C-alpha positions as CSV (number, residue, x, y, z in Angstrom):
1,X,-150.5,-23.1,104.1
2,X,-147.5,-22.5,102.0
3,X,-147.5,-20.6,98.7
4,X,-145.1,-20.6,95.8
5,X,-143.8,-17.0,95.5
6,X,-141.7,-15.5,92.7
7,X,-138.1,-15.1,94.1
8,X,-138.0,-11.6,92.6
9,X,-141.2,-10.3,94.2
10,X,-140.2,-11.6,97.7
11,X,-136.8,-9.8,97.5
12,X,-138.1,-6.6,96.0
13,X,-136.8,-3.7,98.1
14,X,-134.4,-5.9,100.0
15,X,-131.7,-6.9,97.4
16,X,-133.8,-6.2,94.2
17,X,-134.8,-2.9,92.6
18,X,-137.9,-2.1,90.6
19,X,-137.8,-2.8,86.9
20,X,-139.9,0.2,86.1
21,X,-138.8,3.5,87.6
22,X,-140.9,6.6,87.2
23,X,-139.9,10.2,88.1
24,X,-142.2,13.2,88.0
25,X,-146.0,13.3,87.4
26,X,-147.8,10.1,88.5
27,X,-151.3,11.3,87.6
28,X,-151.3,9.1,84.5
29,X,-150.5,5.9,86.5
30,X,-153.0,3.8,84.6
31,X,-151.7,4.9,81.1
32,X,-148.1,4.6,82.1
33,X,-148.6,1.1,83.4
34,X,-150.4,0.1,80.2
35,X,-147.5,1.6,78.2
36,X,-144.9,-0.3,80.2
37,X,-146.6,-3.6,79.7
38,X,-147.0,-3.0,75.9
39,X,-143.3,-2.0,75.6
40,X,-142.1,-5.2,77.4
41,X,-144.4,-7.5,75.3
42,X,-143.4,-5.8,72.1
43,X,-139.6,-6.1,72.8
44,X,-139.9,-9.7,74.0
45,X,-141.7,-10.6,70.7
46,X,-139.3,-8.6,68.4
47,X,-136.1,-9.7,70.2
48,X,-136.9,-13.4,70.6
49,X,-133.7,-15.4,69.8
50,X,-131.4,-12.4,70.7
51,X,-131.0,-13.7,74.3
52,X,-132.5,-10.7,76.1
53,X,-132.1,-11.1,79.9
54,X,-133.8,-8.0,81.3
55,X,-135.9,-5.0,80.1
56,X,-135.9,-2.0,82.5
57,X,-137.9,1.2,81.9
58,X,-137.0,4.7,83.3
59,X,-139.6,7.3,82.8
60,X,-139.0,11.0,83.4
61,X,-141.0,14.1,82.6
62,X,-139.4,14.5,79.1
63,X,-137.7,11.2,78.4
64,X,-138.6,7.5,78.2
65,X,-135.5,5.3,78.6
66,X,-135.7,1.6,77.8
67,X,-132.7,-0.4,79.0
68,X,-132.2,-3.7,77.1
69,X,-129.7,-6.2,78.6
70,X,-128.6,-8.9,76.2
71,X,-125.7,-11.3,75.6
72,X,-125.8,-10.4,71.8
73,X,-125.7,-6.6,71.7
74,X,-124.2,-6.6,68.2
75,X,-127.2,-8.4,66.7
76,X,-129.6,-6.0,68.4
77,X,-127.7,-2.8,67.4
78,X,-127.0,-4.0,63.8
79,X,-124.5,-2.6,61.3
80,X,-123.9,1.1,61.9
81,X,-126.8,1.1,64.4
82,X,-129.4,0.3,61.8
83,X,-131.0,-2.5,64.0
84,X,-131.6,-0.3,67.0
85,X,-132.8,2.6,64.9
86,X,-135.4,0.5,63.1
87,X,-136.5,-1.1,66.4
88,X,-136.9,2.4,67.9
89,X,-139.0,3.6,64.9
90,X,-141.2,0.5,65.0
91,X,-141.8,0.9,68.8
92,X,-142.6,4.6,68.5
93,X,-145.0,3.9,65.6
94,X,-146.9,1.3,67.6
95,X,-147.0,3.5,70.8
96,X,-148.5,6.4,68.7
97,X,-151.0,3.9,67.1
98,X,-152.3,2.9,70.6
99,X,-152.2,6.4,72.0
100,X,-149.5,5.6,74.6
101,X,-147.1,8.5,73.8
102,X,-146.9,11.3,76.4
103,X,-144.6,13.8,74.6
104,X,-141.5,12.0,75.9
105,X,-138.3,11.4,74.0
106,X,-137.8,7.6,73.5
107,X,-134.2,6.3,74.0
108,X,-133.0,2.7,73.7
109,X,-129.9,1.8,75.9
110,X,-128.5,-1.6,74.9
111,X,-126.2,-3.2,77.5
112,X,-124.1,-6.4,77.3
113,X,-124.5,-9.3,79.7
114,X,-120.9,-10.4,80.4
115,X,-121.6,-13.8,81.9
116,X,-124.7,-15.2,80.1
117,X,-124.2,-18.7,81.7
118,X,-125.0,-17.3,85.1
119,X,-128.2,-15.5,84.0
120,X,-131.4,-17.5,84.4
121,X,-133.3,-15.8,81.6
122,X,-130.6,-16.5,79.0
123,X,-130.1,-20.0,80.2
124,X,-133.8,-20.7,79.9
125,X,-133.8,-19.2,76.3
126,X,-130.8,-21.5,75.4
127,X,-132.7,-24.5,76.6
128,X,-135.7,-23.5,74.6
129,X,-133.6,-23.0,71.5
130,X,-132.1,-26.5,71.9
131,X,-135.6,-28.1,72.4
132,X,-137.0,-26.2,69.4
133,X,-134.1,-27.8,67.3
134,X,-135.6,-31.2,68.3
135,X,-132.6,-32.2,70.5
136,X,-133.2,-34.7,73.4
137,X,-134.5,-32.8,76.4
138,X,-132.3,-34.6,79.0
139,X,-129.1,-33.9,77.0
140,X,-130.0,-30.2,76.6
141,X,-130.8,-29.7,80.3
142,X,-127.7,-31.7,81.4
143,X,-125.3,-29.8,79.1
144,X,-126.8,-26.5,80.1
145,X,-126.5,-27.3,83.8
146,X,-122.8,-28.3,83.4
147,X,-122.1,-24.9,81.7
148,X,-123.9,-23.0,84.5
149,X,-122.1,-24.9,87.3
150,X,-118.7,-24.3,85.7
151,X,-119.2,-20.6,86.4
152,X,-117.4,-19.4,89.6
153,X,-120.2,-17.1,90.7
154,X,-122.9,-19.9,90.7
155,X,-123.4,-21.9,93.9
156,X,-126.6,-23.8,92.9
157,X,-128.9,-24.4,89.9
158,X,-132.2,-26.0,89.3
159,X,-133.9,-26.7,86.0
160,X,-137.5,-27.8,85.6
161,X,-139.1,-28.9,82.3
162,X,-142.8,-29.6,82.0
163,X,-145.0,-30.7,79.2
164,X,-145.1,-33.4,76.5
165,X,-141.4,-34.2,76.9
166,X,-140.0,-36.3,74.0
167,X,-143.4,-36.1,72.2
168,X,-145.1,-38.4,74.8
169,X,-148.9,-38.5,74.9
170,X,-149.0,-37.6,78.6
171,X,-147.5,-34.4,80.0
172,X,-145.0,-34.8,82.9
173,X,-142.2,-32.9,84.7
174,X,-138.5,-33.5,84.7
175,X,-136.3,-31.8,87.3
176,X,-132.5,-31.5,87.5
177,X,-130.6,-29.9,90.5
178,X,-127.0,-29.2,91.5
179,X,-126.0,-27.3,94.6
180,X,-128.4,-25.5,96.9
181,X,-131.3,-23.0,96.2
182,X,-132.2,-21.3,99.5
183,X,-135.6,-19.7,98.4
184,X,-136.6,-18.7,101.9
185,X,-133.5,-16.7,102.7
186,X,-134.2,-13.2,101.5
187,X,-130.6,-12.1,101.3
188,X,-129.9,-15.0,98.9
189,X,-129.3,-13.9,95.4
190,X,-131.6,-16.3,93.5
191,X,-132.2,-15.5,89.8
192,X,-135.3,-17.0,88.4
193,X,-136.8,-17.1,84.9
194,X,-139.6,-18.8,82.9
195,X,-139.6,-19.6,79.2
196,X,-141.6,-21.6,76.7
197,X,-140.3,-23.8,73.9
198,X,-142.9,-24.0,71.1
199,X,-142.9,-27.4,69.5
200,X,-145.2,-29.0,66.9
201,X,-146.8,-31.3,69.4
202,X,-147.2,-28.7,72.1
203,X,-145.5,-26.1,74.4
204,X,-142.9,-27.1,76.9
205,X,-142.5,-24.9,80.0
206,X,-139.0,-24.2,81.3
207,X,-138.1,-22.8,84.7
208,X,-134.6,-22.0,85.8
209,X,-133.3,-21.1,89.3
210,X,-129.7,-19.9,89.8
211,X,-128.2,-19.2,93.2
212,X,-125.2,-16.8,93.3
213,X,-124.5,-16.5,97.0
214,X,-125.8,-14.1,99.7
215,X,-125.8,-10.3,99.4
216,X,-124.8,-8.5,102.6
217,X,-124.7,-4.8,103.6
218,X,-121.4,-3.0,103.8
219,X,-121.4,-3.1,107.6
220,X,-122.0,-6.9,107.6
221,X,-119.2,-7.5,105.0
222,X,-116.7,-5.5,107.2
223,X,-117.6,-7.6,110.3
């Protein structure tokens, strides 16, 4: 029997690293895990529309570092750093309220994504934004696919939309594909993301796969 596995989980430890990295005491594993889940959900809600591609957490004995990767860093940081400062205060306040602070200094590190068209999370958010503006779903998906394929790093892309497409009474799926997506090759750099477009007549699910080529070790590259 075959199973649909997330491309990130099957490549974890091979070509992908963990998104939460803890150093030091691991006795509070349950509380740390609960804190990490809350931080991710809080930032995803607060930064919706800012095209955030990835949120990584590094936890040390005295510091809690949250790395936010976005294609719009200026909007997140704000004028004179006011945006990031307010976001940090709000996050600290909510962590204290829920008792998830462990005497660690919270730091926000905001990084820019240089090629957003080759990032599946940002592409999925762009499609969701177009659908929420009530644009035709086929046009949105086709235009986005053309932008992704135009990137040199991309060797394949697949977009899947599911739900009440076009306001139809019955839900269905629409798939568009260009190039190849080798999901069973573990060295293949396949970027995957899910997103939801919230429309008045229901939610439309968006899935995006982007294949950027194979990742080899230094020894294999030299050969």
